[in-house]
DSSP file (Angstrom, degrees, kcal/mol; ACC not computed):
  #  RESIDUE AA STRUCTURE BP1 BP2  ACC     N-H-->O    O-->H-N    N-H-->O    O-->H-N    TCO  KAPPA ALPHA  PHI   PSI    X-CA   Y-CA   Z-CA
    1    1 A X    >>        0   0    0      0, 0.0     4,-1.3     0, 0.0     3,-0.6   0.000 360.0 360.0 360.0  10.9    7.2   17.9    0.9
    2    2 A X  H 3>  +     0   0    0      1,-0.2     4,-2.5     2,-0.2     5,-0.2   0.806 360.0  65.8 -62.6 -28.9    3.5   17.4    1.1
    3    3 A X  H 3> S+     0   0    0      1,-0.2     4,-2.1     2,-0.2    -1,-0.2   0.879 100.1  49.9 -63.1 -36.6    3.5   16.2   -2.5
    4    4 A X  H <> S+     0   0    0     -3,-0.6     4,-2.3     2,-0.2    -1,-0.2   0.877 109.6  51.5 -68.4 -36.8    5.5   13.1   -1.4
    5    5 A X  H  X S+     0   0    0     -4,-1.3     4,-2.1     2,-0.2    -2,-0.2   0.938 112.6  44.4 -63.9 -46.5    3.0   12.4    1.3
    6    6 A X  H  X S+     0   0    0     -4,-2.5     4,-2.3     2,-0.2    -2,-0.2   0.832 111.5  53.8 -69.7 -31.0    0.1   12.6   -1.0
    7    7 A X  H  X S+     0   0    0     -4,-2.1     4,-2.6    -5,-0.2    -1,-0.2   0.903 108.6  49.8 -66.4 -40.1    1.9   10.5   -3.6
    8    8 A X  H  X S+     0   0    0     -4,-2.3     4,-2.2    88,-0.3    -2,-0.2   0.894 111.1  49.5 -63.6 -39.8    2.5    7.8   -0.9
    9    9 A X  H  X S+     0   0    0     -4,-2.1     4,-2.5     2,-0.2    -2,-0.2   0.920 111.8  48.4 -63.9 -44.2   -1.2    8.0    0.0
   10   10 A X  H  X S+     0   0    0     -4,-2.3     4,-2.2     2,-0.2    -2,-0.2   0.912 112.8  46.8 -64.4 -43.4   -2.2    7.6   -3.7
   11   11 A X  H  X S+     0   0    0     -4,-2.6     4,-2.6     2,-0.2     5,-0.2   0.894 112.5  50.4 -66.8 -39.0    0.2    4.7   -4.3
   12   12 A X  H  X S+     0   0    0     -4,-2.2     4,-1.8    -5,-0.2    -2,-0.2   0.919 111.7  47.4 -64.7 -42.9   -1.0    2.9   -1.1
   13   13 A X  H  X S+     0   0    0     -4,-2.5     4,-2.3     2,-0.2    -1,-0.2   0.881 110.4  55.1 -64.0 -36.9   -4.6    3.4   -2.2
   14   14 A X  H  X S+     0   0    0     -4,-2.2     4,-2.4     1,-0.2    -2,-0.2   0.944 110.1  42.6 -63.1 -48.8   -3.7    2.1   -5.6
   15   15 A X  H  X S+     0   0    0     -4,-2.6     4,-2.2     1,-0.2    -1,-0.2   0.804 111.4  56.5 -73.3 -22.8   -2.2   -1.2   -4.4
   16   16 A X  H  X S+     0   0    0     -4,-1.8     4,-2.1    -5,-0.2    -1,-0.2   0.918 110.6  44.7 -65.8 -42.4   -5.1   -1.6   -1.9
   17   17 A X  H  X S+     0   0    0     -4,-2.3     4,-2.2     2,-0.2    -2,-0.2   0.876 111.7  52.8 -67.8 -37.3   -7.5   -1.4   -4.9
   18   18 A X  H  X S+     0   0    0     -4,-2.4     4,-1.6     2,-0.2    -2,-0.2   0.906 110.4  47.7 -63.6 -40.9   -5.3   -3.7   -6.9
   19   19 A X  H  X S+     0   0    0     -4,-2.2     4,-1.1     2,-0.2    -2,-0.2   0.884 110.1  52.2 -67.3 -38.2   -5.4   -6.3   -4.1
   20   20 A X  H  X S+     0   0    0     -4,-2.1     4,-0.9     1,-0.2     3,-0.3   0.881 108.6  51.6 -64.5 -36.9   -9.2   -5.9   -3.7
   21   21 A X  H  X S+     0   0    0     -4,-2.2     4,-0.8     1,-0.2     3,-0.3   0.842 104.0  57.2 -66.7 -33.2   -9.5   -6.6   -7.5
   22   22 A X  H  < S+     0   0    0     -4,-1.6    -1,-0.2     1,-0.2    -2,-0.2   0.786  97.8  63.1 -67.7 -26.3   -7.4   -9.7   -7.1
   23   23 A X  H  < S+     0   0    0     -4,-1.1    -1,-0.2    -3,-0.3    -2,-0.2   0.884 109.6  37.7 -66.2 -38.0   -9.9  -11.0   -4.5
   24   24 A X  H  < S+     0   0    0     -4,-0.9    -1,-0.2    -3,-0.3    -2,-0.2   0.533  90.6 111.7 -92.9  -6.7  -12.7  -11.1   -7.1
   25   25 A X    ><  -     0   0    0     -4,-0.8     3,-0.6    -3,-0.2     8,-0.0  -0.443  59.9-147.8 -68.6 140.0  -10.5  -12.3  -10.1
   26   26 A X  T 3  S+     0   0    0      1,-0.2    -1,-0.1    -2,-0.1    -4,-0.0   0.675  87.4  56.8 -83.8 -17.5  -11.3  -15.8  -11.1
   27   27 A X  T 3  S+     0   0    0      2,-0.1     2,-0.4    54,-0.0    54,-0.3   0.142  83.9  96.0-105.6  20.7   -7.9  -16.9  -12.3
   28   28 A X  S <  S-     0   0    0     -3,-0.6     5,-0.1    -6,-0.2    52,-0.0  -0.894  81.1-102.3-112.8 140.8   -5.9  -16.3   -9.1
   29   29 A X     >  -     0   0    0     -2,-0.4     4,-1.5     1,-0.1     3,-0.4  -0.190  30.1-116.7 -59.8 150.9   -5.1  -19.0   -6.5
   30   30 A X  H  > S+     0   0    0      1,-0.2     4,-2.2     2,-0.2     5,-0.2   0.860 112.4  57.0 -60.1 -39.8   -7.2  -19.0   -3.3
   31   31 A X  H  > S+     0   0    0      1,-0.2     4,-2.2     2,-0.2    -1,-0.2   0.894 107.4  48.5 -59.8 -40.5   -4.2  -18.3   -1.1
   32   32 A X  H  > S+     0   0    0     -3,-0.4     4,-2.3     1,-0.2    -1,-0.2   0.811 108.0  55.5 -70.5 -29.3   -3.4  -15.2   -3.0
   33   33 A X  H  X S+     0   0    0     -4,-1.5     4,-2.2     2,-0.2    -2,-0.2   0.921 108.9  46.7 -66.3 -43.3   -7.0  -14.1   -2.8
   34   34 A X  H  X S+     0   0    0     -4,-2.2     4,-2.1     2,-0.2    -2,-0.2   0.943 115.0  45.6 -63.9 -48.0   -7.0  -14.3    1.0
   35   35 A X  H  X S+     0   0    0     -4,-2.2     4,-2.8     1,-0.2     5,-0.2   0.885 111.1  54.9 -62.8 -38.0   -3.7  -12.5    1.3
   36   36 A X  H  X S+     0   0    0     -4,-2.3     4,-2.2     2,-0.2    -1,-0.2   0.889 106.8  50.1 -61.9 -40.2   -5.0   -9.9   -1.2
   37   37 A X  H  X S+     0   0    0     -4,-2.2     4,-2.0     2,-0.2    -1,-0.2   0.913 112.5  46.8 -65.0 -42.0   -8.0   -9.3    1.0
   38   38 A X  H  X S+     0   0    0     -4,-2.1     4,-2.6     1,-0.2     5,-0.2   0.932 114.2  46.9 -65.1 -45.6   -5.9   -8.8    4.0
   39   39 A X  H  X S+     0   0    0     -4,-2.8     4,-2.5     1,-0.2    -2,-0.2   0.838 109.6  54.7 -67.3 -31.7   -3.4   -6.5    2.2
   40   40 A X  H  X S+     0   0    0     -4,-2.2     4,-2.2    -5,-0.2    -1,-0.2   0.935 111.6  43.8 -64.7 -45.2   -6.3   -4.5    0.7
   41   41 A X  H  X S+     0   0    0     -4,-2.0     4,-2.2     2,-0.2    -2,-0.2   0.927 116.6  46.2 -66.2 -44.7   -7.8   -3.8    4.2
   42   42 A X  H  X S+     0   0    0     -4,-2.6     4,-2.5     1,-0.2    -2,-0.2   0.893 112.3  51.5 -65.1 -38.7   -4.3   -3.0    5.7
   43   43 A X  H  X S+     0   0    0     -4,-2.5     4,-2.5    -5,-0.2    -1,-0.2   0.900 109.1  49.8 -64.7 -41.3   -3.5   -0.8    2.7
   44   44 A X  H  X S+     0   0    0     -4,-2.2     4,-2.3     2,-0.2    -1,-0.2   0.927 112.5  47.6 -62.8 -44.3   -6.7    1.2    3.1
   45   45 A X  H  X S+     0   0    0     -4,-2.2     4,-2.5     1,-0.2    -2,-0.2   0.898 112.1  49.5 -63.3 -40.8   -6.1    1.6    6.8
   46   46 A X  H  X S+     0   0    0     -4,-2.5     4,-2.4     2,-0.2    15,-0.3   0.907 110.4  50.2 -65.7 -41.4   -2.5    2.7    6.2
   47   47 A X  H  X S+     0   0    0     -4,-2.5     4,-2.4     1,-0.2    -2,-0.2   0.912 112.6  46.6 -63.2 -42.3   -3.6    5.2    3.5
   48   48 A X  H  X S+     0   0    0     -4,-2.3     4,-2.0     2,-0.2    -2,-0.2   0.906 111.0  53.3 -65.6 -41.0   -6.2    6.7    5.8
   49   49 A X  H  <>S+     0   0    0     -4,-2.5     5,-2.9     1,-0.2     8,-0.4   0.905 113.1  42.3 -60.9 -42.3   -3.7    6.9    8.7
   50   50 A X  H ><5S+     0   0    0     -4,-2.4     3,-1.3     7,-0.4    -1,-0.2   0.888 112.7  53.5 -71.7 -38.1   -1.2    8.8    6.6
   51   51 A X  H 3<5S+     0   0    0     -4,-2.4    -2,-0.2     1,-0.3    -1,-0.2   0.826 111.4  45.7 -65.6 -31.4   -3.8   11.1    5.1
   52   52 A X  T 3<5S-     0   0    0     -4,-2.0    -1,-0.3    -5,-0.2    -2,-0.2   0.255 114.9-116.1 -96.6  12.7   -5.1   12.0    8.6
   53   53 A X  T < 5 +     0   0    0     -3,-1.3    -3,-0.2     1,-0.2     2,-0.2   0.835  50.4 172.3  58.5  38.2   -1.5   12.6    9.9
   54   54 A X    >>< -     0   0    0     -5,-2.9     3,-1.3    -6,-0.2     4,-0.5  -0.501  42.3-121.7 -71.8 147.0   -1.7    9.8   12.4
   55   55 A X  T 34 S+     0   0    0      1,-0.3     4,-0.3    -2,-0.2     3,-0.2   0.774 113.6  44.8 -62.6 -24.9    1.6    9.1   14.1
   56   56 A X  T 3> S+     0   0    0      1,-0.1     4,-2.3     2,-0.1    -1,-0.3   0.475  89.3  91.7 -94.6  -4.6    1.5    5.5   12.9
   57   57 A X  H <> S+     0   0    0     -3,-1.3     4,-2.1    -8,-0.4    -7,-0.4   0.896  85.2  46.4 -61.5 -45.6    0.4    6.3    9.3
   58   58 A X  H  X S+     0   0    0     -4,-0.5     4,-2.1     1,-0.2    -1,-0.2   0.922 114.8  46.6 -65.3 -45.0    3.9    6.6    7.7
   59   59 A X  H  > S+     0   0    0     -4,-0.3     4,-2.7     1,-0.2    -1,-0.2   0.881 111.2  53.2 -64.8 -38.2    5.2    3.4    9.3
   60   60 A X  H  X S+     0   0    0     -4,-2.3     4,-2.8     2,-0.2     5,-0.3   0.901 107.9  50.2 -64.4 -41.0    2.0    1.6    8.3
   61   61 A X  H  X S+     0   0    0     -4,-2.1     4,-2.4   -15,-0.3     5,-0.2   0.935 113.0  46.1 -62.2 -46.3    2.4    2.6    4.7
   62   62 A X  H  X S+     0   0    0     -4,-2.1     4,-2.2     2,-0.2    -2,-0.2   0.927 115.0  47.2 -62.7 -44.7    6.0    1.4    4.6
   63   63 A X  H  X S+     0   0    0     -4,-2.7     4,-2.3     2,-0.2    -2,-0.2   0.925 114.6  44.3 -65.1 -46.0    5.1   -1.9    6.3
   64   64 A X  H  X S+     0   0    0     -4,-2.8     4,-2.6     1,-0.2    -1,-0.2   0.887 113.4  51.3 -68.9 -37.6    2.1   -2.7    4.1
   65   65 A X  H  X S+     0   0    0     -4,-2.4     4,-2.3    -5,-0.3    -1,-0.2   0.891 110.2  49.7 -65.0 -38.1    4.0   -1.7    0.9
   66   66 A X  H  X S+     0   0    0     -4,-2.2     4,-2.5    -5,-0.2    -2,-0.2   0.905 111.5  48.5 -66.2 -41.0    6.8   -4.0    2.0
   67   67 A X  H  X S+     0   0    0     -4,-2.3     4,-2.6     2,-0.2     5,-0.2   0.913 110.9  51.2 -63.2 -41.8    4.4   -6.8    2.6
   68   68 A X  H  X S+     0   0    0     -4,-2.6     4,-2.1     1,-0.2    -2,-0.2   0.903 111.0  48.2 -61.4 -41.9    2.8   -6.2   -0.8
   69   69 A X  H  X S+     0   0    0     -4,-2.3     4,-2.2     2,-0.2    -2,-0.2   0.925 111.6  49.8 -65.0 -44.8    6.2   -6.3   -2.5
   70   70 A X  H  X S+     0   0    0     -4,-2.5     4,-2.0     1,-0.2    -2,-0.2   0.922 112.5  45.7 -60.9 -46.0    7.2   -9.5   -0.7
   71   71 A X  H  X S+     0   0    0     -4,-2.6     4,-2.6     1,-0.2    -1,-0.2   0.880 112.0  53.1 -65.6 -37.0    3.9  -11.3   -1.7
   72   72 A X  H  X S+     0   0    0     -4,-2.1     4,-1.9    -5,-0.2    -1,-0.2   0.858 106.5  52.3 -67.4 -34.9    4.3  -10.0   -5.2
   73   73 A X  H  X S+     0   0    0     -4,-2.2     4,-1.4     2,-0.2    -1,-0.2   0.921 111.4  46.6 -66.2 -42.8    7.8  -11.4   -5.5
   74   74 A X  H  X S+     0   0    0     -4,-2.0     4,-1.0     1,-0.2     3,-0.3   0.924 112.5  50.5 -62.5 -43.4    6.5  -14.8   -4.4
   75   75 A X  H  <>S+     0   0    0     -4,-2.6     5,-2.5     1,-0.2    -1,-0.2   0.817 103.6  60.2 -64.7 -30.4    3.7  -14.5   -6.8
   76   76 A X  H ><5S+     0   0    0     -4,-1.9     3,-1.0     1,-0.2    -1,-0.2   0.896 105.8  46.9 -62.9 -40.4    6.1  -13.6   -9.6
   77   77 A X  H 3<5S+     0   0    0     -4,-1.4    -1,-0.2    -3,-0.3    -2,-0.2   0.672 111.6  51.1 -77.4 -16.9    7.9  -17.0   -9.1
   78   78 A X  T 3<5S-     0   0    0     -4,-1.0    -1,-0.2    -3,-0.2    -2,-0.2   0.212 114.5-115.4-103.4  15.1    4.6  -18.8   -9.1
   79   79 A X  T < 5 +     0   0    0     -3,-1.0     2,-0.3     1,-0.2    -3,-0.2   0.859  53.3 166.6  57.6  43.7    3.4  -17.2  -12.3
   80   80 A X    > < -     0   0    0     -5,-2.5     3,-1.4    -8,-0.1    -1,-0.2  -0.691  42.5-103.4 -87.7 142.8    0.5  -15.3  -10.9
   81   81 A X  T 3  S+     0   0    0     -2,-0.3    -1,-0.1   -54,-0.3    -5,-0.0  -0.404 101.9  15.9 -65.5 135.3   -1.1  -12.6  -13.0
   82   82 A X  T 3> S+     0   0    0     -2,-0.1     4,-1.9    -6,-0.0    -1,-0.2   0.502  83.5 125.3  84.1   5.6   -0.2   -9.0  -12.1
   83   83 A X  H <> S+     0   0    0     -3,-1.4     4,-2.0     1,-0.2    -7,-0.2   0.900  70.8  51.9 -66.6 -41.0    2.8  -10.0   -9.9
   84   84 A X  H  > S+     0   0    0      1,-0.2     4,-1.9     2,-0.2    -1,-0.2   0.898 110.0  49.3 -63.7 -39.6    5.3   -7.7  -11.7
   85   85 A X  H  > S+     0   0    0      1,-0.2     4,-2.8     2,-0.2     5,-0.3   0.890 108.6  54.2 -65.2 -38.7    3.0   -4.7  -11.4
   86   86 A X  H  X S+     0   0    0     -4,-1.9     4,-2.4     1,-0.2     5,-0.3   0.873 106.4  51.7 -62.9 -37.9    2.6   -5.5   -7.7
   87   87 A X  H  X S+     0   0    0     -4,-2.0     4,-2.4   -15,-0.2    -1,-0.2   0.932 113.5  44.4 -63.4 -45.4    6.4   -5.5   -7.2
   88   88 A X  H  X S+     0   0    0     -4,-1.9     4,-2.3     2,-0.2    -2,-0.2   0.943 117.6  42.5 -66.2 -48.5    6.7   -2.1   -8.9
   89   89 A X  H  X S+     0   0    0     -4,-2.8     4,-2.0     2,-0.2    -2,-0.2   0.892 116.2  48.9 -68.3 -39.4    3.8   -0.5   -7.1
   90   90 A X  H  X S+     0   0    0     -4,-2.4     4,-2.0    -5,-0.3    -1,-0.2   0.917 111.8  48.9 -65.1 -43.4    4.7   -2.0   -3.7
   91   91 A X  H  X S+     0   0    0     -4,-2.4     4,-2.2    -5,-0.3    -2,-0.2   0.896 110.6  50.8 -62.6 -40.4    8.4   -0.9   -4.1
   92   92 A X  H  X S+     0   0    0     -4,-2.3     4,-2.9     1,-0.2     5,-0.3   0.874 107.7  54.1 -64.3 -36.4    7.2    2.6   -5.0
   93   93 A X  H  X S+     0   0    0     -4,-2.0     4,-2.3     2,-0.2    -2,-0.2   0.891 107.9  49.4 -63.6 -40.1    5.0    2.6   -1.9
   94   94 A X  H  X S+     0   0    0     -4,-2.0     4,-2.1   -29,-0.2    -2,-0.2   0.942 114.4  44.9 -63.2 -47.4    8.0    1.7    0.3
   95   95 A X  H  X S+     0   0    0     -4,-2.2     4,-1.6     2,-0.2    -2,-0.2   0.940 116.8  43.5 -64.4 -48.4   10.1    4.5   -1.3
   96   96 A X  H  X S+     0   0    0     -4,-2.9     4,-1.0     1,-0.2   -88,-0.3   0.868 112.3  53.8 -67.6 -35.1    7.4    7.2   -1.1
   97   97 A X  H  < S+     0   0    0     -4,-2.3     3,-0.3    -5,-0.3    -1,-0.2   0.894 108.7  49.4 -63.9 -38.9    6.4    6.1    2.4
   98   98 A X  H  < S+     0   0    0     -4,-2.1    -1,-0.2     1,-0.2    -2,-0.2   0.826 115.1  44.1 -68.6 -30.7   10.0    6.5    3.5
   99   99 A X  H  < S+     0   0    0     -4,-1.6    -1,-0.2    -5,-0.2    -2,-0.2   0.561  88.5 115.6 -90.4  -8.4   10.2   10.0    1.9
  100  100 A X  S  < S-     0   0    0     -4,-1.0     2,-0.1    -3,-0.3   -98,-0.1  -0.249  76.2 -98.9 -63.3 149.0    6.8   11.1    3.2
  101  101 A X        -     0   0    0   -100,-0.5    -1,-0.1     1,-0.1    -2,-0.1  -0.408  25.2-163.9 -69.3 140.7    6.7   14.0    5.6
  102  102 A X        +     0   0    0     -2,-0.1     2,-0.2    -3,-0.1    -1,-0.1   0.395  54.5 112.4-103.6   0.4    6.4   13.2    9.3
  103  103 A X        -     0   0    0      1,-0.0     2,-0.5     0, 0.0    -2,-0.1  -0.489  56.1-148.4 -75.1 141.6    5.4   16.7   10.4
  104  104 A X        -     0   0    0     -2,-0.2     2,-0.4     2,-0.0    -2,-0.1  -0.932   9.3-144.1-110.3 135.8    1.9   17.3   11.6
  105  105 A X        -     0   0    0     -2,-0.5     2,-0.4     0, 0.0     0, 0.0  -0.763  10.5-159.7 -99.1 143.6    0.3   20.6   11.0
  106  106 A X        -     0   0    0     -2,-0.4     2,-0.2     3,-0.0     3,-0.0  -0.948  22.5-114.1-121.4 144.4   -2.0   22.2   13.5
  107  107 A X        -     0   0    0     -2,-0.4     2,-0.2     1,-0.1     0, 0.0  -0.506  36.0-110.4 -73.3 140.3   -4.6   24.8   12.8
  108  108 A X        -     0   0    0     -2,-0.2     2,-0.3     1,-0.1    -1,-0.1  -0.522  31.2-124.4 -72.3 135.9   -4.0   28.1   14.4
  109  109 A X              0   0    0     -2,-0.2    -1,-0.1     1,-0.1    -3,-0.0  -0.614 360.0 360.0 -82.0 140.6   -6.4   29.0   17.2
  110  110 A X              0   0    0     -2,-0.3    -1,-0.1     0, 0.0    -2,-0.0   0.397 360.0 360.0-102.3 360.0   -8.3   32.2   16.9
């Protein structure tokens, strides 16, 4: 099930980059830029946490993806550019985060 974990990491990194891109976009409202910056930082941290098998990594991915989905749904109703893509990618992050492996591997000592 490592493939699901790495897929969750990739999707989380993707929406973190998408949120970072929204920060520099000129046609997005200021409130969404601020939220985008926060979600980009949280998404990056969650992706790193899951990639390094931190005990909080999986929960962080699910939480940040859920926040991303929620903000994208609000943005969808306010006609913000890229909101529909944010709903899809955020929803995929929640699903893959929930399916990601929680096992931690340890190197064998020699």
